[in-house]
matplotlib code that plots the C-alpha trace (Angstrom):
import matplotlib.pyplot as plt

x = [-33.9, -31.5, -32.4, -29.2, -26.0, -24.4, -26.3, -24.2, -24.7, -28.5, -28.4, -29.4, -32.4, -33.5, -33.2, -34.7, -37.5, -38.3, -39.9, -37.7, -36.6, -33.9, -32.3, -33.2, -30.5, -31.9, -31.9, -35.0, -34.7, -35.4, -33.1, -30.1, -29.1, -28.5, -29.4, -31.6, -33.4, -36.5, -40.0, -39.1, -35.9, -33.6, -31.1, -32.0, -28.8, -30.2, -32.9, -33.7, -34.5, -35.5, -34.7, -34.0, -30.5, -28.1, -25.2, -24.3, -23.4, -21.9, -21.0, -23.8, -25.4, -23.6, -20.3, -21.1, -19.1, -22.2, -24.0, -20.9, -20.3, -23.9, -23.8, -20.9, -22.8, -26.2, -25.2, -27.7, -26.7, -28.8, -29.3, -29.9, -31.8, -31.4, -33.5, -33.6, -36.9, -38.5, -41.5, -42.5, -41.7, -43.0, -46.5, -45.2, -42.8, -45.7, -46.8, -43.7, -44.2, -41.7, -41.5, -38.5, -38.7, -39.2, -39.2, -36.6, -36.9, -39.7, -42.5, -46.0, -49.1, -51.5, -53.9, -51.3, -50.4, -54.0, -54.8, -51.8, -52.2, -55.8, -54.8, -52.2, -49.1, -48.0, -48.3, -49.6, -46.7, -48.3, -48.1, -44.7, -43.4, -44.5, -42.6, -39.5, -39.0, -38.8, -37.3, -40.0, -42.7, -41.5, -41.9, -45.4, -46.3, -44.9, -46.0, -49.6, -48.8, -46.4, -48.8, -51.7, -49.5, -48.7, -52.1, -54.1, -57.9, -58.4, -56.4, -53.3, -49.7, -48.1, -44.8, -42.1, -41.4, -38.8, -39.1, -37.8, -38.5, -36.9, -38.9, -35.8, -34.3, -35.5, -39.1, -39.6, -39.4, -38.2, -37.5, -33.9, -33.2, -30.0, -28.6, -25.8, -28.2, -30.3, -27.2, -26.2, -29.6, -29.7, -32.7, -33.6, -34.6, -38.3, -40.7, -44.0, -45.3, -45.4, -41.8, -40.8, -42.6, -40.8, -37.4, -37.9, -39.1, -36.0, -33.8, -35.0, -34.8, -31.9, -28.9, -28.0, -25.2, -23.6, -22.5, -24.4, -26.5, -30.2, -29.7, -31.1, -34.0, -36.4, -37.9, -36.3, -36.2, -36.4, -39.6, -42.6, -41.4, -43.6, -46.7, -45.3, -42.6, -43.3, -47.0, -47.5, -45.3, -47.5, -50.6, -49.4, -49.2, -52.7, -54.4, -54.7, -51.4, -52.5, -52.0, -48.5, -46.8, -48.6, -52.0, -51.3, -50.0, -53.4, -55.2, -56.5, -55.9, -57.3, -59.4, -59.9, -62.7, -60.4, -62.2, -60.7, -61.3, -60.0, -57.2, -57.9, -61.4, -60.7, -60.5, -57.0, -55.9, -57.4, -55.4, -52.2, -52.8, -53.3, -50.1, -48.2, -49.7, -48.8, -45.1, -45.1, -46.3, -43.6, -40.9, -40.4, -41.2, -39.2, -41.0, -39.9, -41.5, -43.5, -41.3, -37.8, -35.5, -34.1, -31.9, -28.6, -29.6, -30.8, -27.6, -25.5, -27.5, -27.1, -23.3, -23.4, -25.0, -28.4, -30.8, -32.7, -34.8, -35.9, -37.3, -35.9, -35.2, -31.4, -29.2, -26.9, -29.5, -28.4, -24.7, -21.7, -20.4, -23.3, -25.2, -23.7, -25.1, -28.6, -30.4, -33.4, -36.9, -39.3, -42.5, -43.8, -46.7, -49.5, -51.9, -53.9, -50.8, -51.2, -48.1, -47.6, -44.4, -44.4, -43.5, -44.1, -45.3, -42.5, -43.8, -41.9, -42.2, -44.8, -43.6, -39.9, -39.8, -42.7, -42.6, -44.1, -46.1, -43.0, -40.8, -39.4, -38.9, -40.7, -39.6, -36.0, -36.4, -38.0, -35.3, -32.7, -34.3, -35.2, -31.6, -32.0, -34.8, -32.3, -29.9, -27.0, -28.5, -29.3, -25.7, -24.5, -26.7, -25.6, -22.1, -20.9, -18.5, -16.0, -12.5, -13.6, -15.8, -15.8, -13.7, -14.6, -13.5, -14.4, -17.3, -18.6, -18.8, -16.9, -16.4, -12.9, -10.8, -11.6, -15.2, -14.6, -12.3, -14.2, -14.0, -17.8, -18.6, -19.1, -22.6, -21.5, -18.3, -20.3, -22.5, -19.5, -19.5, -23.0, -26.5, -28.7, -27.2, -29.9, -33.2, -35.4, -37.5, -34.7, -36.3, -34.7, -34.9, -33.1, -30.4, -30.7, -29.5, -26.8, -25.3, -25.5, -23.9, -21.1, -20.3, -19.0, -17.4, -20.2, -22.8, -26.6, -28.6, -30.5, -34.0, -35.6, -38.7, -39.5, -41.3, -44.3, -46.3, -45.2, -45.3, -48.6, -51.0, -51.4, -49.0, -50.8, -49.4, -51.1, -54.5, -55.6, -58.0, -60.2, -59.8, -63.0, -61.8, -58.4, -59.8, -62.3, -60.1, -57.1, -59.2, -60.7, -57.3, -55.7, -58.3, -58.1, -54.4, -54.2, -56.8, -55.4, -51.9, -53.3, -55.2, -52.2, -50.3, -53.1, -53.9, -50.3, -49.3, -52.4, -53.7, -57.0, -58.2, -58.6, -61.6, -63.5, -62.8, -62.9, -66.6, -66.0, -62.9, -64.8, -67.7, -65.3, -63.7, -67.1, -67.8, -64.6, -65.7, -64.1, -67.1, -66.9, -63.1, -63.5, -66.1, -63.7, -60.9, -63.2, -64.1, -60.4, -59.5, -62.3, -61.0, -57.5, -58.4, -60.4, -57.7]
y = [-31.1, -30.2, -31.6, -30.4, -32.4, -29.0, -28.4, -25.5, -23.7, -23.6, -22.7, -19.1, -20.1, -22.8, -20.8, -17.6, -19.7, -21.0, -18.2, -15.8, -13.0, -9.5, -6.9, -4.0, -1.4, 0.6, -0.4, -2.1, -0.2, -3.4, -5.4, -7.2, -8.9, -12.6, -13.8, -16.8, -17.1, -19.3, -18.3, -19.5, -17.4, -20.4, -20.6, -22.9, -24.8, -26.8, -26.7, -29.0, -27.6, -29.4, -27.7, -28.3, -29.7, -27.7, -30.0, -30.8, -27.1, -26.1, -27.5, -29.0, -26.5, -27.9, -27.3, -23.9, -21.0, -18.9, -21.4, -22.3, -18.6, -18.0, -20.8, -19.0, -15.7, -17.0, -19.8, -22.0, -25.3, -26.3, -29.9, -29.7, -32.3, -31.6, -33.3, -33.1, -32.9, -31.7, -30.4, -34.0, -35.2, -32.4, -33.7, -37.2, -35.8, -34.4, -38.0, -38.6, -39.4, -36.7, -33.5, -31.2, -28.1, -26.1, -26.1, -23.8, -22.5, -24.9, -23.6, -24.1, -22.7, -20.6, -23.4, -25.8, -23.4, -23.0, -26.7, -27.8, -24.9, -25.8, -29.4, -28.3, -29.4, -25.8, -23.3, -19.7, -17.2, -13.8, -13.6, -15.2, -12.7, -9.9, -11.3, -12.8, -11.2, -7.4, -6.9, -8.8, -7.3, -3.8, -4.7, -6.0, -2.9, -0.5, -2.3, -3.3, -5.2, -7.5, -8.2, -8.9, -11.1, -13.3, -13.5, -16.6, -16.7, -17.6, -14.6, -16.4, -16.1, -19.5, -18.6, -15.9, -14.4, -13.9, -10.2, -8.3, -4.6, -3.8, -4.0, -3.1, -6.4, -10.0, -9.2, -8.1, -10.3, -8.1, -8.5, -8.6, -7.6, -8.0, -4.4, -5.4, -6.6, -3.4, -1.3, -3.4, -2.8, 0.9, 0.4, 1.9, -0.1, -0.7, 1.2, -0.3, -3.7, -2.6, -1.6, -4.9, -6.8, -4.8, -5.4, -9.1, -9.5, -7.6, -9.9, -13.1, -11.6, -9.2, -11.2, -8.9, -11.2, -10.8, -14.4, -14.8, -17.6, -17.4, -18.7, -15.8, -16.3, -13.5, -14.2, -17.5, -19.3, -22.9, -24.5, -23.9, -20.5, -18.3, -18.4, -17.4, -14.9, -13.1, -13.6, -12.4, -9.3, -8.6, -8.6, -5.3, -3.9, -5.0, -3.7, -6.8, -6.7, -4.9, -7.3, -8.4, -11.8, -13.9, -12.6, -13.3, -16.7, -17.4, -16.1, -12.9, -9.2, -6.1, -3.9, -0.1, -0.5, -2.4, -5.6, -9.0, -10.3, -13.3, -12.7, -15.8, -14.8, -11.1, -9.2, -8.2, -11.8, -12.5, -9.6, -10.9, -14.3, -12.6, -10.7, -13.9, -15.7, -13.1, -13.1, -16.9, -17.1, -14.6, -16.4, -13.5, -16.0, -19.2, -22.2, -24.4, -22.2, -25.2, -28.2, -29.3, -26.8, -27.3, -24.9, -26.5, -26.2, -22.6, -21.4, -23.2, -21.4, -18.2, -18.6, -18.8, -15.3, -16.5, -15.2, -11.9, -11.5, -13.4, -12.8, -13.1, -11.1, -10.7, -11.2, -13.9, -16.6, -16.7, -17.2, -15.1, -15.1, -13.2, -11.5, -8.1, -8.1, -7.6, -4.6, -4.8, -3.5, -3.4, -2.2, -1.8, 0.4, -1.5, -0.5, 1.7, 2.9, 0.6, -0.3, -2.4, -4.2, -7.9, -7.3, -9.5, -8.6, -7.7, -10.8, -12.9, -16.0, -16.4, -19.6, -19.3, -20.5, -22.7, -23.9, -27.3, -28.6, -30.6, -27.5, -27.6, -23.8, -21.8, -18.5, -19.4, -20.3, -17.0, -15.1, -17.1, -16.2, -12.6, -11.5, -11.9, -9.4, -6.7, -4.8, -6.4, -9.9, -9.2, -8.3, -11.3, -13.7, -12.4, -11.1, -12.6, -10.7, -7.9, -9.2, -12.8, -13.0, -9.4, -6.2, -2.5, -0.8, 2.9, 2.6, -0.7, -4.2, -6.3, -10.1, -11.5, -12.6, -16.3, -15.5, -13.0, -15.4, -18.6, -20.9, -21.1, -17.4, -15.0, -16.2, -19.8, -18.6, -16.7, -19.8, -21.7, -19.4, -17.9, -19.2, -16.3, -15.7, -16.6, -15.5, -18.5, -18.3, -17.7, -16.1, -12.7, -9.3, -9.1, -6.5, -3.7, -4.4, -1.7, -3.5, -6.9, -5.6, -3.8, -7.1, -8.4, -5.1, -4.4, -1.7, -2.3, -1.4, 1.9, 1.4, 4.6, 2.7, 1.3, 4.0, 4.5, 5.0, 1.8, -0.5, -2.3, -0.3, -3.3, -6.2, -9.0, -11.8, -15.2, -14.3, -15.9, -18.9, -20.8, -24.5, -25.0, -22.3, -23.9, -27.3, -26.1, -23.5, -25.9, -28.5, -25.9, -24.2, -27.6, -28.1, -24.4, -24.5, -27.6, -26.3, -22.8, -24.3, -26.6, -23.7, -21.4, -23.8, -24.1, -20.4, -19.2, -21.8, -21.2, -24.7, -23.1, -19.6, -17.3, -15.4, -18.5, -20.6, -17.9, -18.4, -22.2, -21.6, -19.4, -21.9, -24.7, -22.6, -22.0, -25.7, -26.2, -23.7, -20.4, -18.4, -20.2, -19.7, -16.0, -15.7, -17.4, -15.0, -12.0, -13.1, -13.7, -10.2, -8.7, -10.5, -9.5, -5.8, -6.0, -7.8]
z = [-51.5, -54.3, -57.6, -59.3, -59.1, -58.6, -55.4, -54.2, -57.4, -57.0, -53.3, -53.9, -55.9, -53.6, -50.4, -51.8, -53.3, -49.9, -50.4, -52.2, -49.5, -46.3, -40.8, -39.9, -40.2, -37.3, -33.6, -32.5, -29.3, -27.2, -25.0, -26.5, -23.3, -23.5, -20.1, -20.9, -17.5, -17.5, -16.4, -12.9, -12.9, -13.4, -16.3, -19.1, -20.0, -22.9, -25.5, -28.4, -31.9, -35.0, -38.3, -42.0, -42.9, -45.0, -44.1, -47.7, -48.1, -44.7, -41.3, -39.2, -36.8, -33.8, -35.6, -37.2, -35.8, -35.2, -33.0, -31.1, -30.4, -29.4, -26.9, -25.2, -25.4, -24.2, -21.9, -23.7, -25.4, -28.3, -29.2, -32.9, -35.0, -38.7, -41.3, -45.1, -46.9, -43.7, -45.5, -46.3, -42.7, -40.4, -39.9, -39.2, -36.7, -34.7, -34.0, -31.9, -28.3, -27.4, -29.6, -29.8, -27.7, -30.9, -34.7, -36.2, -39.8, -40.6, -42.9, -41.4, -43.1, -41.1, -41.2, -39.7, -37.0, -36.0, -36.2, -34.2, -31.8, -31.0, -30.7, -28.0, -30.0, -30.4, -27.6, -27.8, -27.5, -27.2, -23.4, -23.2, -25.8, -23.6, -20.7, -22.3, -25.8, -25.5, -28.9, -30.7, -28.5, -29.5, -33.1, -32.5, -30.6, -33.2, -36.4, -36.8, -40.0, -38.2, -35.4, -37.8, -39.9, -37.0, -35.3, -36.1, -36.5, -32.8, -31.7, -30.7, -32.0, -32.4, -34.0, -34.3, -37.7, -40.4, -41.1, -44.2, -44.0, -47.3, -50.6, -52.5, -51.3, -51.7, -51.0, -54.6, -57.8, -60.6, -64.3, -65.4, -69.0, -71.0, -71.1, -73.4, -76.0, -75.7, -76.2, -79.2, -80.8, -79.8, -77.5, -74.2, -71.1, -71.4, -69.2, -70.5, -71.4, -75.0, -75.0, -73.3, -76.1, -78.7, -77.1, -76.7, -80.2, -81.3, -79.2, -81.0, -84.6, -84.7, -83.4, -80.5, -79.3, -82.6, -83.2, -86.5, -85.2, -84.3, -80.8, -78.7, -76.4, -75.2, -71.8, -70.7, -67.3, -66.1, -67.2, -64.9, -63.7, -65.9, -63.8, -60.5, -61.8, -65.0, -65.0, -61.5, -62.2, -65.2, -63.0, -61.6, -65.1, -65.9, -62.8, -60.6, -58.6, -55.4, -52.5, -53.1, -53.8, -51.2, -52.3, -56.0, -55.1, -53.5, -56.7, -55.0, -55.1, -53.4, -55.7, -55.6, -53.1, -50.7, -51.4, -52.2, -55.8, -57.7, -60.1, -62.2, -63.2, -63.8, -67.1, -66.2, -66.0, -69.4, -70.8, -69.2, -70.8, -74.2, -73.7, -72.9, -75.8, -78.3, -77.1, -77.0, -80.6, -81.7, -79.8, -77.4, -74.6, -74.8, -76.4, -73.5, -70.9, -69.6, -70.0, -71.0, -69.2, -65.7, -63.8, -65.0, -68.7, -68.2, -66.5, -69.2, -71.9, -70.1, -69.9, -73.8, -73.9, -75.1, -72.4, -73.0, -69.9, -66.8, -63.3, -59.8, -56.7, -57.4, -60.4, -58.8, -59.6, -63.3, -62.6, -61.9, -65.4, -66.9, -64.0, -64.8, -68.3, -66.9, -65.4, -63.2, -63.9, -60.9, -62.7, -66.3, -67.0, -68.6, -71.4, -69.0, -67.1, -64.1, -62.1, -59.0, -58.1, -57.3, -53.6, -50.6, -47.1, -44.6, -42.7, -45.2, -43.0, -40.2, -38.7, -38.2, -34.6, -33.2, -29.6, -28.8, -25.8, -24.7, -24.3, -20.8, -20.6, -23.4, -21.8, -22.1, -25.8, -26.5, -24.7, -26.7, -30.1, -29.1, -29.5, -33.3, -33.3, -32.3, -34.5, -32.8, -33.3, -37.0, -37.6, -35.7, -37.7, -41.1, -40.5, -37.3, -35.0, -35.8, -35.9, -36.4, -39.4, -40.5, -40.2, -40.5, -43.7, -44.3, -41.9, -43.5, -42.1, -44.6, -44.5, -43.8, -46.8, -46.2, -46.9, -49.7, -51.5, -50.9, -54.0, -54.4, -53.9, -51.0, -50.0, -49.5, -47.9, -45.3, -44.9, -43.6, -40.5, -40.0, -40.6, -41.7, -45.2, -47.6, -46.2, -45.9, -42.7, -40.2, -37.1, -37.3, -39.1, -42.4, -42.8, -45.3, -48.9, -48.4, -45.4, -47.1, -50.3, -48.4, -46.6, -49.9, -50.9, -53.3, -53.7, -53.5, -56.6, -56.5, -57.9, -59.3, -60.3, -56.9, -55.0, -52.7, -55.9, -57.6, -54.6, -54.0, -51.9, -49.7, -49.2, -47.5, -45.4, -45.5, -44.2, -40.9, -41.5, -39.1, -39.2, -41.2, -43.7, -44.0, -44.7, -47.3, -49.0, -49.3, -51.1, -53.5, -54.0, -55.0, -57.7, -58.9, -59.0, -61.1, -63.5, -63.8, -64.5, -67.2, -68.8, -68.6, -70.8, -73.3, -73.4, -73.7, -76.2, -78.3, -78.0, -76.9, -78.0, -75.0, -76.3, -77.5, -74.4, -71.7, -70.7, -70.4, -68.3, -65.9, -65.7, -64.8, -62.1, -60.6, -60.6, -58.7, -56.0, -57.0, -55.7, -52.3, -52.3, -52.9, -50.1, -47.7, -48.7, -48.3, -44.8, -43.9, -45.2, -43.1, -40.0, -40.8, -41.0, -37.8, -35.8]

ax = plt.figure().add_subplot(projection="3d")
ax.plot(x, y, z, "-o")
ax.set_aspect("equal")
plt.show()
């Protein structure tokens, strides 16, 4: 799973990428009792869960303090099976004669949930949730977006979610710009796309790090990051960002008439590409944006004070030595004043716990996991227990010294005790950024540019698909994705002229089925709104 030889250094990036993400500070109001009685009233003493392995970075789940403690609290013993590269193995696992009781923290697409649900491999949960998971049921009753985000095209719920109610946390991909360099050049933090272009061009021409060498880069990240970070953020500045991260990742946005449109065929996308091409030609976007730079090289260059701007959800990704040199920008006003942050749905993961046909006691499993949809459970999953893994300081929950002083950083220090440290599809509600920051004796950033006005008007989850839609759209999407990626390289680098080739580009997308793909997505959005 970890390509870097310094796996623990890239954990933040890898886990947040597993799609990038943060527990509700307020009480859910539901039950936090831990009696794990089964549907028949008996006590389930053992359940089997299959999950991804992080054992190269922390103790195995059976040895992790959190799960040992929760076994005492719940009376339920978990038989953990942990596998690396589970994304490549999960479909093969379903051919086993005996399945685990449930899959934990495994990413299944909406199409896969529906397919395996209709095949009887995954069981519907909506009635069981009503009976056995009062905390989660309360969330479904009180938040329509959560209920819709979990409901498959056949009307069933096949999984429990990973929820992140906080757009100021890991749900939003933001731009980080080198404030030290801006100060050295007497420039303000950009508020528009034009000001960003001016700043990045100054970075690569005016020696802001003051070493007398022309080694500064403008926007710079590991190769291949441009399209799903910077480019998607710029879509909000060019009027095609409404819908949020999952929508943009599926090449769609919601227009002013509340209808689904394709980003990749829009005039706004054409202007985004021109903007990127102009900055690539000037050097404001790094020349190795598409090949030649991995995470290790990028962080090594960053440590030499050569990075001007980059995108992520939090500054830690670039490394401890330089992260404080950067300040965040959530939105930039485009040429026509458009703004929309690159923010994900609060249903950040829709398949965090899936119960299989072979589960001996599905009700007991839901009771076991429902604790983590309470305020107490969210705190336990991220911080642990007072007097054991955290102490109270001035009203804040603060990790113990063994975690705060861990040799590889606070995050990995906490990961030696508790599981829900890095987002990444755990079945629970993420804590607020303020609580999480205070745990490390830090303060959460305050964003003045992330408001109701600058958030997307709609942040969509993955839209529910019928099996036929999933089969057809996935095939089309694969072709579109490959072609759009290829043309991004050619348009941004200037190998092909955007104006001259645009009509041919659109025609090729149509040949690949872009019109049919749009029709499918429009039907899915209609179904989603009516659910």
